N, C-alpha and C positions, 0 to 999 in steps of 0.2 A: 548464328544468337538464334534461342529457343525465342516461342513467342513471347512476347509482349516485352523481351531485353533489350530491344535497340530503340524500343522506343522509349525506355525507361532513361539509359543514360545518352540521351541527345538531347531532352527535357532536362538533364542536368547538367550538363554540356551548354544548356541554354539560359541555367539560372534558376529554373522555375521548379517551386515542389514541387513533388511528387509521390502518391502511391502509389505501390506494390503489391497487388494481392496475386498469389503465389503459391500454389501449394506446395507441396514438401519438396525437395528432389527436382523444382524445375528452373534451380539459378542464380534465387535473387540473389545471390554473395555477389556476381560479377557484377549488379545492378550499380553495388560503390566501389567496387574493385578497381574498373575500368575507366570511371570517370575520373576515379583519385591517380589513377598510373600519371593519365593524360593530364591533368590538373599540375599533377608535379616536375612534368617535363613541359613543361612554360613558362611556370614561374617556381621559386619556394614556396608552398605551401604546402597545407597539410588536411584532409578529410578525420573531423570526428565523428566514430562507430557509437553510437551510444546503446549498451545493452545488459539485459536483464542480471544476468548470471557471471560470474568470474569464470563459471567449466565453460558457456559458451563465449565468453571473449580468448579463450587458451583455445579453446575450439578453432577458432575464428583464423587466429593467429599461427596456429601451424598449418592451417591449412589458405593461406596466402603462397602469392606464387613467387616466384626466386624475386622479380621488379621493383617488390611492393618491401618497405620493411615500414615492420609495424612495434608500436609496445603499449601495455595496458598500465592502467592509469589504478596506482593502489600503492597501499602503507610502505610492501615491499620493491616500489621500485630503485634500480641502482644510480648513481649517482649519475654514471658514469650514461645510463638512460635521459635522466633529466638534463643533463646537457646535450645530448644528442636531438633530444626532442627541441631547446633553445634553439638551438641551430640550424631547425629547420630540415636535418636531415631524417628524419620519421619522416613518411607518407599518408600514414593511419595512425591514428591514437583512440583505441581503445578505452571505454568510461564509461563506469554503471552510473545511472539518474543522482545517486546519493553524490558521488564525487566530484558530480559537476554542481549540482543545489548547495551539495552541503545542510542539506536537512537531517531534524534528529538529532543521536549522538555523534549522528557520524561529523569528522571534519573533509574540508576539501580542501587542505593544506598540499597534500599527497598531487593537488593540480598548480603547473606554478602560474605566477599571476598572469592576467590576460596581456600587459604592453609587454611580458616575456616571450609570450606563441609568434607564431610564426602567420603570416595571413589563415585564415579558415573557407577554404573554399567552397567544401558545403557540412551539412552536416547527416548523418544517416540515425535514423532508431530502428531496431533489430526487433523484431518482435512487438509491431506499433501496435501491435491493440492489445497492450498496458497500457497504453495511456485513457485508454477507456476503461477496461476492466481492473487493471492495477490499485489506479491513483485513489480510489476511493476509499477511505481506512485502511489501507495497507499498506500501499508505499508512495503518498501522497506527492513525495518529488516529483512523480511523473505529472503535475497537473501540471508545477511552475518549468516545467522542462525546458519549452519551445519558448516560454517570457525571458527565462536569463540566457536561453543560447543566442538569442535575436539582443537582447539588453546588452550583457557583459560580454558576447565575446563577436556582434558584431554581422551575426550571421544571418545570411539572408535567404537562402537554398537549402533546402529542409529535405529529405527523402526516408520517407518512413516504407516498410518492409514489413510483411506479415504472409500469414497461411492461413489466415478464420477469421472473416469479418464481416461481418453480415450488413447492410445497407444503411443500416442507424449506426452500426460499429464506422461505419467507414462516414460516413456523413461527420460523427463526434469526430473522427481525428483529423479527416480534412479542414473542420474548424482550428482545430490545435496547430496542423501545422500552415495556416492562412491561404492555406487554397483555396480560392474561388468556388462560389457551388454548381458544379455542374461541369469542371477542370481538374485537372491535374491525375485524376487516376487513369493511369500508362494503360495499366490490362488488371484482369478481375476474373480470373481462376477457380471458381469451387469447386469443382469436381470435385468425388471421392478422389482416389487413387483405385484405379480400374483392380490392379492387381489384391485388394483386401476381399474377401468372404465377410457378411457382415451375419451375425445372428442372436436374436434374444428370446429369450423364455422366461417365462414365472411362475420357478419352483419352490413352492413349500419349503424344502427341505437342502438352503441353497450349499452346505458345508458338503454332503453326501452329491451331491450333483457338480459343483465343482471337482471334487477327485473322479468321481465317476469318466468328466469330459478330458479330462486331461491323461487317465488311459485310455479312453475312443481312440480310436482308426484318426480321425481330424485331428486330436491334439497330441495324441498319446508318441507320434515319430516326431516331434518338433522340438528343437534343442533350447533355443531358450526363448522365453516366456515374461511375462507381467503381468500381474495382476492388481488390478487397483480398487482402492478400499476405500473409504471415507473419513474412518477414525482410526487412531494411531494404535488403539489399541485390540482394534481388529487385525491386523494386521500383523500382529508377532504371535494371536492368537491361528488364522488362518493358518501361516508361515507350519505351525508347529502341528497344527493339525496334518498340513499338506504331507511333513516327513514323516508322521507318524505311520500313515496309509500308504505310501510311496516307497519308505524305506524297503531295498532289498527285492522291489516288485520290480520285472523284467519287463520293461517295453519296447519293442517292436519300432527298427528304424532308429535308433538312440545309438551314437558311434561311441560313448563311454563309459561306464559303467558308473551305477548312480550315487556317487560318495557327494557331492553337492547338487540336493533335489528342494529346499527352497529355504527363504530369509527374508525377514522381513528387514524395511527402507522407511522410516519415515523423520521428517525434521527434530526430534524427540531424543535421537540417537546422537551420540556424538561424534566428531568427527571421524576422528577415528575407527569407530563402526561401520559408519556410510561409507568411507572412503574403500575398505573391506569388501563390503556387499556388492559397492559398486567396481571395484576392479576383478573379483571375482564375476563379478558377470558376465567383464567388459572383457575376461580372459577366456570364456567359455568353462570356469569349474561353478559353475552356479547353474542351471538349469532354470528355474522358478524364482523370481521377487515379487512379493507380496508385500506392495508400498501403498505410500498416499500421493498425492499427485505431487511431495516434491518428488519426488524421481522421474527424471524424463526430458525435461527442458534440452537440460546441456548434454545429454546423450548422445554422442556419437555412434551409434551400432548400428550395421546398414542392414544386418542380420536379427536382426529380433524377427521372430517366426506367430509371434502369438502374441495379446491383448485383449486379458477376459477382463469384465467391469462385476466385481462382483455388491460394489452398489451403485446406483442409476448417478451418471454426472448430473454437476446444476449447470448443463445448459451443455445445445451444439460446441459453442461454440470448444469448449474442454474437450468436449465427448471424439471431433475434428483432431485438435490438436495431440490425445494420449493415445488414438488407434496409428495418426502419421505416423509413432516412432515406430511402428510393424511396415516389414517389408520395405525397407529404404531401398534395398539394391534391387528393385522390380520385380523380384519373383514372388509365389505365392506366398497369402500371409493370411490366419486367421484368427480371426477378432468376436468374441463374443461378452452377453451385455444379462447379467441375473436381474429379474424387473422385481421387485415383490410386488404380488395380487394385491395386499393388503393396504400399499402408499407406505409403509413405513419408511423406504428409501425418503417420501417426499418431506413428512414431519421431520426428518434428523438435515434436511438440508437445509429447511423454512426453516429450522433451529441457529441455522451458520448466517440467515438473512439475518434474523429478528439483533441476533448478538453487535448487532451494528444500528439499532433503532435507537433511536434520540428525542425524547420527549421534548413541547415547546416549553417545560420550563427549565430543563439543563440549556438550552440553548439561548434561552434568557438569560439564566447564570453567567454565562460564557458572554454575552454581547457583552454586562454589566461590566465584565471586564475589562474588554475589551477599549471598551467607551467611558472610560470614567469623565467624569466632568471636568474642563478643567474655569482656567478665571481670566481667557481671552477675551471671548466676547463683554464680560464687565470690564474687563479694564481698558480696549475698546472705546467704549463708550463712553466712560471717566475721559480718556485721553481725549476724543469730540468735543465731551462741555467746554476740558480747560479750553481748546484754540477757537472754540464760540467764541467765548468770552471775551478772550485775548483779540480776535480780533475781530466782532461784532458781523462774524459771518452768521447769514441765515440758518433753519434748520435743512437739516439732511434729507433727499429725496428718502419716505420710506423702503422704500426700493431696493435701494442703495446699502440704505439700512441690512436685510434680508439676506446681503450677498455671506458667504464664509469668511466666515475672519478668524477662525485657525488656520493654521498651515501644518496638524499633523504633529503632536506629538513622541517622542521615545515615551514605551513601554516596558516594562519588564512581567512576563508572567511569570511565575514557577512551573516547571514541567507537574513535578511529584505533585507537592500540594495542590493545581489546576486537578490533575489526574482524581487525586481520592475527592476531591471537593465534586468537582464534577460524575463518578463513577465513568467517566470514560477511559480509553486504552488512550495514550498519547496521540500515536496514528490516527487518533476519530479528531481529537481535539486539530488535530493539523493541515486533518481533511478541511473544515471548517472554515481552520484560516484561509487554506488557496483560495474555496471559494470566495470570502472577501477580498481578498485580496487580485482576484480575478472577475471579478462581478465589475461591468462599465464604470461606475461609477471609482471603482478606486479605493474601498474603506478603508482598506489596511495598506502599510507597506512592509509585507515580513523579512526580514533581517537575520545573520546567520544568529543559530542559541550562544548563548553567551551566559556567563557566569555573572548573578544580580546584586547577591549580597556582597556587602565589603566588611566585614570586621577586623579593626585598628586596633592593637595591646601597645601598654607601653607599662615597661619593665620599670621604668623610674618612677611610676605614680601619674598624678591627676597634673601637677604641674608640670611634666612636660611632653603631655597632650595639649595642654593652652603656648607650650612654647612652643612644641613643633608646625602646631596649626597660625601662626604666623608666619611662613613660609609654604605653605602648602594651600594655596586656592579652596584646593572643594575643601578642604578639612575644615577651613574656617569657616566655608559656608554653611558646610554639614550642620559645625556646633550653634552656627548663628539663626539658622532654622528648627534649632531643639529648643532654644531657648527664646524663641517669637513662638514656639508650641507652652510653653512653661516647665519646661526639663530641665533644669539648672541641674545637672548635675557633676557640682564640684568636686564630689570624688570618688567621683568614676576615671578608672585611669581604659580605661577601653570603650569603643563606640562601634557600635551597625546600623550600617544605612543602609537603606536599596542607592544604589550605585548610575542606575539607571537615569533614575527618578530625580536624584542630584544633579545628575549632567546636565538633563534636560531644561532644568530647575536655572540651569548655570547658564543655555544658551550655547554649549558647551557639545562637543563629540565628541564620543564615553571615552574614545582610546585615549584623548589628553587625558581625561580624565582619571582612569585608570593606570596611565604612566603615573602622572604627576605623585600616584599614590604608594605604587610600586615604588617610587625611587625613596620613601619613605625609608622604607625597611636596607635599602642600600645605601644609600645613608654614613659612612663612617666617622665617629668621632672622637676623638685623643683625646687618650689620661697620660700624663707620664710622657710624650712622647712616645707611647704604643697606641696602638688602633685599638679601640675599644670595642665597634660596632654601633649599630642604632638603637642597641635594644629596645626594636620596635618590631611585633609584628603582623602583618597588612595579610591577611588570608579572605579569597573573593570562594561564592563558594553560589550553593541554588541553581543549579543549570536552569536557565528559564526562558520561553519563548521569544524576540527578542524582535519588537514589531513598532513601524508607525502610523498614531491611530489620529484621528479628529476627538475633538471633546466637547465640541459645540452642538452634536447632533441634538434636533430636539425630539421630544417624547416619540410625535409622527414617524419621526426618519429612524426611532429606535425599534417601534413596533413594525417599520417596511424592512430593516433587513433583520426581525428575530424571525416576519413571514419568507422573505427571500429565503433566509436557511434552513427552514422549514420543509416548507416546498420543495427544495433540493432535493434533502435527506427524502421525504416522502416519494419522491415521483425515484430515486434511485432501489427504495426499496420494496416499490410496487411491478418494478421495469427488470428485476431480481428474479422477482417471485411470477411472472407471466411465462419467464421465457423456463421459468421452473413446468410452470403448465404446461406449456407447449412441447415440452421434449417432455415429459411425460405420456402426452397424448398420442407423441407418434411411434414411442417404442411400444408403448400395449398395444399400439396396432399393425404393428408385427410379430406381435411375439406369442412364440409357439408356449403352451401350457407348461411342456416339460421340454428338458434339454434335450429327451432321447432321438425327435425327428432330425435333428441337427447336430447328433453324438457324434456320429462317423460321416458324413458328407454335411456341407452347408446348403442349404436351399436358396439355388440363383433365384429363383422369382421373390421370395422374401429380402434379399439380400439385396436386390436391383430397386422395389419399392424403396425401402431406409436410406437408402442412398437418395431417391428422389427424392423424398420429403426434403433431404439435408439439402438437398441445391436448392427447395423451396423455401426452405428457411431463410438461406443467405442469403440469394436474390428479393426475396421480398417475405419480412417476417411478419409473422399472424398476429392479430391482434384477439387476445380472449381477456371479456370484461368478466366474465365469473366463471366461477370452476364446474366443472362437468361430470366428473368424473364420478364414479359410484363410492370410491373412499369421499371424494369429500364432501358427495350428500350424506354416507351415514354419519362422519363427524359433526357435519349442522346437525342434526339428527340428536347423535349425544349430548351434543351444548347444552341443547334447551332444556334435553332430560335430567342433564346432573350438572345442572347453573346451582341448584344447594346446594350440593354434595363439597363442590372447588368451592363458596363462598365457607361450608363450615370446616374446610382443611385451611384455608385463608386464617382463619381466626385462632384456630387450633394453630396453625404458623407462629401467629405475635404471640400468642399466650406464652410458650415459653422461652418465648425469646424480647419478655418485654425491654427489657434492659437495649432493647437495640435499635436504631431507629430505620426504616424501612420507606423506599419511594413504591409506588402501585407497577413502577416500570423492575425498581430486585427482584419484586414476588414475584412478573409472570417470568422474568429470568431464570427463579430460582427452581419455579413450577416445569421449567421448561428444560431445565439442565441445561443454562448459560455461565459459563461463570463471570467474574468480570473482576478489576480490580478492589473494589470494595466486598464484596462476593465472593471469592476467589473458589472455585471448585476443590481445591486442595482440602476444608473447611467446609464448605454447607453440600460438599458431595456426599459424603459419610452418612448423614440422615436420608437415607432412602427412602421414609414414608415422606418424603415433598420430593425430593429433587428428580426430575426428568417425571414425576408419575404425572402430569399432565402439557405431554410432548403433544399427542393430535388434536389438541384445542386450538382456539385460536388467539393466538398470542397478544393482541388488543385486545380482545374480553376480559382476556384476566385478568389484564391492567389497570381495566378497566369495576371490575369487578374487586379488587384487593385493592385498589385507590377507595373505590367508596370505602369500604371495610375498617381502612387505617385511618380514614376520617370521624367512623363513627366511633371506633376503636377510643379514641381519642378526646 
């Protein structure tokens, strides 16, 4: 065993949830492979492995020992694979968080029902730091992952594996895994691999510095290099620039002719194009990949010899993950980072953080959608009064009257309508709903997304609609509810309604209601002894968040829910900004003024100093309350000096778009170059008079100024 492996294996075999933090190449996979093998030898069972990327799952399956049989859960699973899972012939089942939880637009139908699965010995969550980093506004399924494992599949033992986790991240992940404080950490090794040589420089002309670095003695002889950029457009530009400058240039030490100089890779490319670039890089036909962070996590290439950061990463976790893709074979590898001396990278990365910002007003509107008023308390009080009259009972104790009467109603919140109404991405809304579900009060219970709107059309006219309602209770209730609301559509041959609200009012489950409505379409009528069909069309549409929530919350409780959500969102934003600041200061402290001193040879002293800062960060994360860089102080000075100009630009912006409605948040986003569902970059980014103009100014201050100008404008 390597350090930490035996402890982790023994804890899993003892049924104890465990968090393992080990550097890349230290054998984390054995920590789930060996327990899965031993459990399967004892009795028919399997281990679940939750992995963030399909490419990672494919690598894990191909790397399993012969004694283990594994299957990946995805939409293209064969019938034989499904039967093997049900029959207990599979020891390891790999799946994504979405396949397990079934959130968003994805479906969990590819996973067999829980009662058809063999017992789950334990669940392993690979790259478990994603529980803390990816679960907010990116892949909210991660937030609900542990809850679903426990409640739906009855899993009691959880194993988390990661190569990067600060003390605070480890505590957050341990809380998700249900590990008691101070227990469950099998091993923690956060040292940067010794074979990596690190360097940082603050070049003003990064393009030329990058090309010179790739031609120098240090990087010029390296075969496989990854260059990381923050923005997609930047990857294509940098790749083209490298091709132009290095095409035909003979570099020392390169074994093959450079017909494969550089190419771009980012999530905006087609699947075919991404696969072509990755395959070319894996096979050695492509020397340099210029990519966003979308490239690398599922990369199983042990001989990457160099990693260059054209832009600063958002935090040390990302930096360690990205440089960890070099030198996995243990041979020396080179890593360099270009740091913008004016702090431009800081502004660009803050822009990504502010993209997820949610204001109090938006949160309040969402809370009103989630907790609409119900009549449970009113009906309960009427029933109590009737009982008192009948039995002559004494008035109930006032304290008992304060108990919650509502036992949650099923709601449907249309996804697209809500996205447009709140100007929030679907993932952001789902994140807020997950916060409510995981609150100790369990304000909501999230169910699988569903189609909530039902439209029934009768081709034979209004008479047919009334006739079929007599044999379909849900349709009869729908028509009765419309009559109670004063809607008497005697000439209507179709009706449209919220099927979730209808089921809730009937006290039925949604599934039987939908089944009864669908049956209308398939009931065949007969004319002259021949089947004539039902002549009824039943359509379900409007994909919606499906949940159960209370309807009798008091005003104080609703305010408390809003405060909880706003505090949670604000704390995440502050933590991300703080991590960014810590990262910038650390890189700045070890940076050379130019690339020249580290072009031919890495400075071992500076490299060791940066590694020490990384270890210190992961062991004990420092706390910074105020920005302290010169760039920050300069930005603050500029904001005070140019406040009147910003207000003038806001007034100009509002005057030329008088027919549109803007909030302070929307204006601040446009001035920072942040696209949103209602104000997409494809449209508002065309006007360069405002788009990204004030990227270096404080987002919240612009939002306050814009709100003030909008109020005055109205």
